C-alpha positions in Angstrom: 32.1 92.0 154.8 35.9 92.2 154.6 35.8 89.0 152.7 33.2 90.9 150.4 35.1 93.8 150.0 38.3 91.7 149.6 36.3 89.8 146.8 35.3 93.4 144.9 38.8 94.5 145.5 40.3 91.8 143.1 37.4 91.9 141.0 38.2 95.7 140.1 42.2 94.9 140.0 41.1 91.8 137.3 38.9 94.4 135.6 41.3 97.0 135.0 44.2 94.2 134.3 42.2 92.9 130.9 41.2 96.5 130.0 43.2 97.2 126.6 46.3 98.6 127.3 46.3 101.1 124.5 43.4 102.5 127.1 45.7 102.6 129.8 49.2 103.6 128.4 48.2 105.6 125.6 45.0 107.4 126.1 42.2 108.0 123.9 41.6 109.6 120.4 43.0 109.1 117.3 46.5 107.7 116.6 49.0 109.6 114.1 51.3 107.4 111.7 53.6 110.0 110.0 55.0 109.2 106.4 57.6 111.4 105.0 56.7 111.2 101.8 54.0 112.6 99.5 49.9 110.6 99.3 49.5 108.6 96.5 53.7 107.1 96.5 54.6 103.5 97.1 55.3 104.7 101.2 52.0 106.5 101.3 50.3 103.2 99.9 51.8 100.5 102.2 51.2 102.9 105.2 47.7 103.7 104.5 46.6 100.1 103.8 48.4 98.7 107.2 46.9 101.8 109.0 43.7 100.5 108.2 44.0 97.4 110.1 46.1 98.5 112.5 42.9 100.6 113.7 40.5 97.8 114.2 43.8 95.8 116.0 44.4 98.8 118.2 40.8 100.2 118.9 41.7 103.0 118.1 41.7 105.3 114.5 45.3 105.4 113.3 45.4 108.5 110.4 48.1 108.8 108.0 49.7 111.8 107.9 52.0 113.3 105.2 55.0 115.0 106.6 56.9 115.5 103.6 60.1 117.0 103.3 64.2 116.4 104.0 64.3 113.0 102.2 61.4 111.8 105.3 63.7 113.7 107.6 60.5 115.9 108.1 58.4 113.0 109.4 61.2 111.7 111.7 61.7 114.8 113.6 57.8 115.3 114.4 58.1 111.7 115.9 61.0 113.1 118.0 58.8 116.6 118.8 56.1 114.4 119.6 55.3 113.0 123.6 56.5 109.3 123.9 52.9 107.9 124.8 52.5 105.4 121.9 50.1 107.7 120.2 52.1 109.0 117.6 53.7 106.8 114.9 56.2 107.0 112.3 56.5 104.9 109.0 60.2 105.0 108.3 62.8 102.8 106.1 66.3 103.0 104.6 66.2 106.9 105.2 65.3 106.8 108.8 68.9 105.1 109.1 71.0 106.5 105.7 70.2 110.1 105.9 71.8 110.6 108.6 74.4 109.1 107.9 74.8 111.3 104.8 73.8 114.4 106.2 75.2 115.2 109.8 73.2 118.6 110.3 70.2 115.9 110.6 71.4 115.2 114.1 69.0 112.4 114.7 70.3 108.6 115.4 67.6 106.3 115.2 69.7 104.1 117.9 68.3 107.0 120.4 65.6 108.5 119.3 63.5 105.6 118.5 61.9 102.6 119.0 61.5 100.3 116.3 58.3 98.2 116.8 57.4 96.1 113.7 58.7 96.0 110.5 55.7 95.8 107.6 57.0 94.9 104.3 59.2 94.9 102.2 59.9 95.2 98.0 62.6 95.1 95.5 64.1 97.7 93.4 64.9 97.6 89.9 67.2 98.4 87.4 65.7 100.0 84.5 65.9 100.8 80.7 63.9 102.6 78.3 62.2 99.9 76.4 63.8 100.5 72.9 67.6 100.3 75.0 70.4 98.4 73.4 71.1 97.0 77.0 69.4 93.2 77.5 70.9 92.7 80.7 73.0 94.3 83.7 75.6 93.0 82.3 75.7 94.9 78.9 75.2 97.9 81.0 78.0 97.8 82.9 80.3 96.7 79.9 79.0 99.9 78.4 80.1 102.1 81.6 83.2 100.2 81.5 84.4 100.9 77.6 83.0 104.6 78.5 83.4 105.3 81.7 80.7 107.6 83.2 78.5 107.8 80.3 76.1 105.7 81.4 73.6 107.3 83.5 71.0 106.0 86.2 68.4 107.9 87.7 67.1 108.4 91.5 64.7 110.4 93.2 67.4 111.7 94.8 70.9 111.6 96.9 70.8 109.4 99.4 67.6 107.3 98.7 67.5 103.9 98.9 67.8 103.8 94.8 70.9 106.3 94.9 72.7 103.3 96.9 71.7 100.8 94.9 73.6 102.5 91.6 76.8 103.0 94.3 76.6 99.7 95.2 76.6 98.0 91.3 79.0 100.6 90.5 81.5 99.9 93.0 80.8 96.0 93.2 81.3 96.0 89.3 84.1 98.6 89.2 82.8 101.1 87.1 81.4 104.5 87.1 78.0 105.2 86.6 76.7 108.9 86.5 74.0 109.2 89.4 71.4 111.9 87.6 70.1 112.5 91.1 66.2 114.5 90.5 63.7 115.8 93.1 61.0 112.9 92.6 60.2 109.9 91.2 58.0 111.6 88.7 60.5 113.2 87.1 63.1 109.9 86.7 59.7 108.5 85.0 59.5 111.0 82.6 63.0 111.2 81.8 63.3 107.4 81.5 60.3 107.4 79.2 61.7 110.3 76.8 64.8 108.7 76.5 67.0 111.0 78.5 68.6 108.6 80.9 69.9 105.5 79.4 68.8 103.7 82.9 67.3 104.4 86.4 66.5 102.7 89.3 62.9 102.5 90.4 60.7 100.6 93.6 59.5 97.6 91.7 56.4 98.7 92.7 56.6 101.9 90.5 58.3 100.1 87.6 55.4 97.4 87.0 53.0 99.7 85.3 55.9 100.4 83.1 56.4 97.2 82.3 53.5 95.9 81.7 52.9 98.9 79.3 55.9 97.8 77.6 58.0 101.1 78.3 60.9 100.0 80.0 62.5 97.0 80.5 63.7 96.0 83.9 67.3 94.0 84.0 67.8 92.8 87.4 65.5 93.3 91.2 67.5 93.5 94.1 66.0 91.3 96.6 67.5 87.9 97.5 65.5 86.1 95.1 63.4 87.2 91.8 60.4 88.8 92.2 56.9 87.4 92.5 55.9 90.2 90.5 58.7 89.8 87.7 59.5 86.2 87.8 61.5 86.5 84.9 64.3 89.1 86.1 66.5 87.7 87.7 67.7 89.0 91.4 71.4 90.6 91.5 72.3 87.5 93.3 72.3 85.3 90.7 74.1 87.7 88.2 77.9 86.9 87.4 79.7 88.9 89.7 77.2 90.4 91.7 76.4 87.1 93.6 75.3 87.6 97.3 74.5 91.4 96.6 71.1 92.4 98.0 69.1 95.4 99.3 65.8 94.9 99.5 64.2 98.0 100.4 62.3 97.6 103.7 59.5 99.7 105.5 58.0 100.0 109.4 56.7 101.3 112.2 58.6 103.2 114.8 58.0 105.0 118.4 59.6 107.6 120.1 62.1 106.1 122.3 61.2 106.3 126.2 57.5 104.7 125.5 56.4 102.7 127.8 57.9 98.8 126.7 54.5 97.4 127.3 52.4 100.0 125.2 55.0 99.7 122.6 54.8 95.4 122.1 51.3 96.3 122.0 51.3 97.9 119.0 53.7 95.6 117.6 51.8 93.0 117.9 49.0 94.6 116.6 50.9 95.4 113.6 52.2 91.8 113.2 48.6 90.5 113.7 47.5 93.2 111.0 50.0 92.0 108.2 48.9 88.1 109.5 45.1 89.4 107.7 44.6 88.4 104.3 43.3 91.4 102.9 46.3 93.3 104.0 48.4 91.1 102.1 46.7 90.8 99.2 46.4 94.7 99.1 50.0 95.4 99.8 50.8 92.4 96.9 48.6 94.4 94.5 51.2 97.4 95.3 54.0 95.4 94.6 54.9 94.7 98.1 55.2 91.5 100.3 54.3 91.5 104.0 57.0 90.8 105.9 55.9 91.0 109.4 58.6 91.3 112.0 58.2 91.9 116.1 59.9 94.6 117.7 63.2 93.3 119.1 64.1 91.7 115.7 63.0 93.9 113.5 65.5 96.4 115.7 68.3 93.6 115.1 67.4 93.4 111.2 68.1 97.6 111.1 71.3 97.5 113.1 72.5 94.7 110.1 70.9 96.9 107.3 73.0 99.8 108.7 76.1 98.2 108.3 75.4 97.8 104.6 74.8 101.1 104.2 77.6 102.3 106.3 79.7 100.9 103.5 78.0 101.8 100.6 78.8 105.6 102.1 82.3 105.1 102.8 83.2 103.1 99.3 81.3 105.6 97.3 81.8 108.8 99.4 78.0 109.8 99.2 77.0 112.8 101.5 74.0 115.3 101.4 75.0 118.6 102.0 
């Protein structure tokens, strides 16, 4: 009798241990993936591609929620206000780290408030000019800025965006002052560069691609360490004289709230990595101008720390701030 009870107890323990961790540690029902930008944008597109496969890997629906505003900080604040049970995820990137550096009123430190669980994708940014622009290379644009300081404009979706950081990084390295033209979204930047109202603009490469294909803009350089597969004839900044070693890719990843059970966070991390290994996910990301770039939680944290140092230096060199 004792032996039978013992074996029954052991079988129960084994069954519980074998249960998917998300049932034990995270409860049931749908999970939320917060995106700080509007539906239809590049971040939203990539988040939805990842969420679809992540749902399958975790066995729970992962529903994308667009919480727009504050340069992504509204979504981040919603994560901070959520329960640390792994049911709320946040799709972040450059803004998660950089915006609080620029705006002290945000009051959110990613290292204290979040737990990065997995990098998802990388894309480059593109320095573009109108198709009929006299500037054929980045060197031409820089030379014009040197000849006539603060006369060469570059448009971005706003102060403190990754695009703004690229413009300031180029200005500082080249020893010129490009005139920043901040907008309230990428659509307005696109409208004005196509209308010839801007000398140049910094786009995500995924945003620039349709305009390139339509012959409406010319991309002078991309900010990744190597050339973009989508624009193989365009040089990377690292190849251009005066910008050697300079790269600032746009990265994206998923975070949970700090304090989330480590085992549960690891399960989410493993599911992210597995999702990004799926051929269809890679293709769909590539169709949107992204490269699937999985990185598990510990490694992802180290990556962010290195990126943060680059952002901090750009902020120091350029004195960027958001009031």
